[in-house]
Z-matrix of the N, CA and C atoms (Angstrom, degrees):
N
C 1 1.439
C 2 1.533 1 108.34
N 3 1.310 2 115.79 1 138.23
C 4 1.463 3 122.22 2 177.38
C 5 1.523 4 110.08 3 -97.76
N 6 1.327 5 117.60 4 158.54
C 7 1.463 6 121.52 5 179.80
C 8 1.526 7 111.32 6 -62.70
N 9 1.321 8 117.73 7 -28.37
C 10 1.464 9 120.69 8 179.04
C 11 1.526 10 111.90 9 -67.74
N 12 1.327 11 118.23 10 -16.23
C 13 1.458 12 122.45 11 179.37
C 14 1.531 13 112.31 12 -88.05
N 15 1.326 14 117.76 13 -8.99
C 16 1.463 15 120.72 14 178.58
C 17 1.518 16 109.84 15 -71.11
N 18 1.324 17 115.97 16 139.64
C 19 1.461 18 122.37 17 -178.38
C 20 1.519 19 110.65 18 -114.26
N 21 1.326 20 115.77 19 163.99
C 22 1.458 21 121.80 20 177.11
C 23 1.527 22 108.89 21 -55.80
N 24 1.330 23 115.67 22 132.67
C 25 1.459 24 121.27 23 179.22
C 26 1.519 25 113.95 24 97.02
N 27 1.347 26 118.25 25 -12.43
C 28 1.469 27 120.77 26 178.23
C 29 1.523 28 109.48 27 -69.34
N 30 1.321 29 115.60 28 137.74
C 31 1.468 30 122.09 29 177.84
C 32 1.527 31 107.47 30 -96.70
N 33 1.330 32 116.53 31 131.17
C 34 1.462 33 121.75 32 -176.00
C 35 1.521 34 111.01 33 -129.66
N 36 1.315 35 115.34 34 158.33
C 37 1.457 36 123.22 35 173.75
C 38 1.520 37 107.95 36 -103.40
N 39 1.327 38 115.96 37 129.70
C 40 1.461 39 121.03 38 179.88
C 41 1.523 40 110.49 39 -93.02
N 42 1.311 41 116.37 40 162.22
C 43 1.458 42 123.44 41 -177.65
C 44 1.531 43 112.60 42 -57.06
N 45 1.326 44 118.13 43 -30.41
C 46 1.467 45 120.85 44 -178.28
C 47 1.532 46 112.71 45 -85.55
N 48 1.344 47 118.09 46 2.01
C 49 1.462 48 122.09 47 177.56
C 50 1.515 49 114.82 48 96.93
N 51 1.315 50 118.10 49 -6.31
C 52 1.456 51 121.39 50 178.85
C 53 1.517 52 109.96 51 -84.69
N 54 1.331 53 115.79 52 155.64
C 55 1.457 54 121.62 53 175.03
C 56 1.516 55 109.57 54 -98.53
N 57 1.333 56 115.73 55 155.35
C 58 1.458 57 121.35 56 178.37
C 59 1.523 58 108.51 57 -147.13
N 60 1.330 59 115.46 58 157.50
C 61 1.455 60 122.27 59 174.72
C 62 1.519 61 107.58 60 -115.46
N 63 1.323 62 116.30 61 125.81
C 64 1.469 63 121.36 62 -179.19
C 65 1.528 64 108.76 63 -67.88
N 66 1.338 65 116.78 64 133.53
C 67 1.464 66 122.23 65 -176.08
C 68 1.526 67 113.52 66 -113.12
N 69 1.334 68 118.09 67 6.46
C 70 1.464 69 120.31 68 179.55
C 71 1.524 70 109.70 69 -143.61
N 72 1.306 71 115.88 70 173.06
C 73 1.463 72 122.07 71 175.05
C 74 1.522 73 110.63 72 -114.24
N 75 1.325 74 116.13 73 25.26
C 76 1.463 75 121.37 74 -176.63
C 77 1.531 76 111.23 75 -72.91
N 78 1.299 77 114.64 76 172.49
C 79 1.458 78 122.44 77 176.25
C 80 1.515 79 106.97 78 -128.30
N 81 1.325 80 116.58 79 160.36
C 82 1.457 81 118.69 80 175.56
C 83 1.505 82 114.03 81 120.70
N 84 1.336 83 115.21 82 -157.34
C 85 1.460 84 121.88 83 -172.42
C 86 1.522 85 114.73 84 -85.94
N 87 1.328 86 118.28 85 -13.46
C 88 1.459 87 120.61 86 176.72
C 89 1.520 88 109.28 87 -132.33
N 90 1.336 89 115.30 88 149.84
C 91 1.463 90 121.93 89 176.74
C 92 1.519 91 108.18 90 -132.68
N 93 1.321 92 116.96 91 146.72
C 94 1.455 93 122.31 92 175.55
C 95 1.520 94 107.50 93 -83.98
N 96 1.328 95 117.02 94 130.28
C 97 1.465 96 120.55 95 -176.72
C 98 1.516 97 111.03 96 -149.01
N 99 1.334 98 114.87 97 150.61
C 100 1.466 99 122.04 98 169.46
C 101 1.517 100 106.18 99 -91.52
N 102 1.315 101 116.86 100 114.71
C 103 1.460 102 122.07 101 -174.46
C 104 1.524 103 109.58 102 -100.56
N 105 1.327 104 115.32 103 131.50
C 106 1.467 105 121.68 104 177.53
C 107 1.520 106 107.32 105 -98.96
N 108 1.318 107 116.13 106 91.49
C 109 1.457 108 121.33 107 -179.01
C 110 1.509 109 109.96 108 -116.28
N 111 1.335 110 117.00 109 -120.15
C 112 1.464 111 120.85 110 175.27
C 113 1.524 112 109.56 111 -67.54
N 114 1.306 113 115.92 112 -22.56
C 115 1.458 114 124.85 113 175.53
C 116 1.525 115 105.89 114 -155.96
N 117 1.314 116 118.41 115 -175.75
C 118 1.467 117 121.69 116 176.87
C 119 1.520 118 108.11 117 -92.92
N 120 1.319 119 116.77 118 126.56
C 121 1.453 120 121.19 119 -176.64
C 122 1.520 121 109.06 120 -143.86
N 123 1.334 122 117.30 121 138.29
C 124 1.458 123 121.08 122 178.02
C 125 1.524 124 109.24 123 -104.78
N 126 1.334 125 115.32 124 136.58
C 127 1.450 126 119.86 125 178.02
C 128 1.510 127 110.74 126 -178.69
N 129 1.302 128 115.99 127 -175.11
C 130 1.456 129 121.53 128 -179.54
C 131 1.524 130 110.41 129 -83.06
N 132 1.323 131 115.60 130 139.91
C 133 1.465 132 121.49 131 172.92
C 134 1.525 133 107.41 132 -125.01
N 135 1.328 134 115.82 133 145.90
C 136 1.457 135 119.22 134 175.35
C 137 1.524 136 109.18 135 -68.13
N 138 1.319 137 116.56 136 138.05
C 139 1.465 138 121.33 137 178.33
C 140 1.521 139 111.34 138 -60.19
N 141 1.349 140 117.37 139 -32.35
C 142 1.462 141 118.98 140 -178.61
C 143 1.527 142 112.48 141 -72.98
N 144 1.339 143 118.01 142 -8.92
C 145 1.460 144 121.29 143 176.05
C 146 1.529 145 112.76 144 -89.93
N 147 1.326 146 117.40 145 -4.98
C 148 1.466 147 121.84 146 176.52
C 149 1.525 148 107.18 147 -89.57
N 150 1.347 149 117.14 148 121.05
C 151 1.471 150 118.88 149 -175.93
C 152 1.522 151 114.06 150 -111.54
N 153 1.343 152 118.63 151 -26.97
C 154 1.470 153 120.97 152 -179.13
C 155 1.517 154 109.88 153 -146.57
N 156 1.338 155 114.91 154 151.69
C 157 1.458 156 121.48 155 169.95
C 158 1.518 157 107.12 156 -103.61
N 159 1.332 158 116.85 157 129.35
C 160 1.461 159 121.66 158 177.63
C 161 1.527 160 108.13 159 -85.42
N 162 1.329 161 116.86 160 120.40
C 163 1.460 162 122.28 161 -179.63
C 164 1.523 163 110.14 162 -87.97
N 165 1.317 164 116.58 163 159.59
C 166 1.451 165 122.16 164 -178.46
C 167 1.520 166 114.32 165 -62.17
N 168 1.334 167 117.55 166 -24.13
C 169 1.466 168 120.69 167 -178.46
C 170 1.525 169 112.73 168 -90.52
N 171 1.321 170 117.31 169 8.90
C 172 1.463 171 121.37 170 177.53
C 173 1.517 172 114.60 171 91.80
N 174 1.328 173 118.07 172 -2.59
C 175 1.463 174 121.15 173 178.09
C 176 1.521 175 109.63 174 -89.45
N 177 1.316 176 115.25 175 166.26
C 178 1.467 177 121.31 176 178.88
C 179 1.528 178 108.75 177 -120.21
N 180 1.335 179 115.97 178 141.40
C 181 1.457 180 122.23 179 175.06
C 182 1.524 181 107.45 180 -110.30
N 183 1.323 182 116.51 181 122.13
C 184 1.462 183 120.97 182 179.83
C 185 1.532 184 110.22 183 -66.49
N 186 1.319 185 115.39 184 145.43
C 187 1.459 186 122.35 185 179.63
C 188 1.520 187 109.15 186 -101.53
N 189 1.326 188 115.91 187 134.48
C 190 1.464 189 121.88 188 173.33
C 191 1.526 190 107.89 189 -97.72
N 192 1.323 191 116.07 190 149.13
C 193 1.458 192 120.79 191 179.68
C 194 1.517 193 109.98 192 -114.91
N 195 1.323 194 114.83 193 146.15
C 196 1.458 195 120.81 194 179.18
C 197 1.531 196 109.37 195 -74.36
N 198 1.324 197 117.59 196 161.03
C 199 1.471 198 119.31 197 176.55
C 200 1.536 199 112.49 198 -56.79
N 201 1.325 200 117.49 199 -35.63
C 202 1.461 201 120.90 200 178.73
C 203 1.527 202 110.57 201 -65.71
N 204 1.335 203 117.95 202 -40.40
C 205 1.462 204 121.27 203 178.77
C 206 1.522 205 110.67 204 -67.38
N 207 1.321 206 117.53 205 -38.65
C 208 1.468 207 121.09 206 177.35
C 209 1.521 208 110.84 207 -64.75
N 210 1.328 209 116.60 208 -39.45
C 211 1.459 210 121.18 209 178.50
C 212 1.531 211 110.50 210 -63.66
N 213 1.342 212 116.61 211 -44.17
C 214 1.457 213 120.75 212 178.77
C 215 1.526 214 110.59 213 -62.90
N 216 1.329 215 117.94 214 -38.99
C 217 1.470 216 120.68 215 177.96
C 218 1.525 217 110.20 216 -59.24
N 219 1.341 218 117.30 217 -42.80
C 220 1.459 219 120.93 218 177.81
C 221 1.519 220 111.81 219 -61.64
N 222 1.337 221 116.61 220 -41.08
C 223 1.461 222 120.48 221 179.69
C 224 1.520 223 111.41 222 -66.57
N 225 1.326 224 117.32 223 -40.03
C 226 1.466 225 121.34 224 179.43
C 227 1.528 226 109.86 225 -66.59
N 228 1.328 227 117.17 226 -42.54
C 229 1.480 228 120.27 227 178.12
C 230 1.512 229 111.70 228 -60.85
N 231 1.328 230 117.14 229 -39.00
C 232 1.474 231 120.50 230 177.92
C 233 1.531 232 111.28 231 -62.70
N 234 1.329 233 117.05 232 -37.73
C 235 1.459 234 121.18 233 -179.30
C 236 1.530 235 112.31 234 -65.63
N 237 1.320 236 116.72 235 -35.31
C 238 1.463 237 120.67 236 -173.03
C 239 1.513 238 114.60 237 -105.52
N 240 1.315 239 118.20 238 13.61
C 241 1.480 240 120.56 239 176.71
C 242 1.497 241 110.95 240 -78.95
């Protein structure tokens, strides 16, 4: 499954271990999400930081990233090294 296939209301696991709920039906490198971290906060998350979709039956579906999303992840990592 690709990040562009995620729909509003889908619960996802982020790379840092936090869960989030997708709040839009957009496509691309960023998605609007309610993130459950130190508190509940809504904002944009990079698509390459979404690693799994949490299914209603307790299973997880791995997320695939497009070449463009992988390229952006490399650029972001270079900025913060």
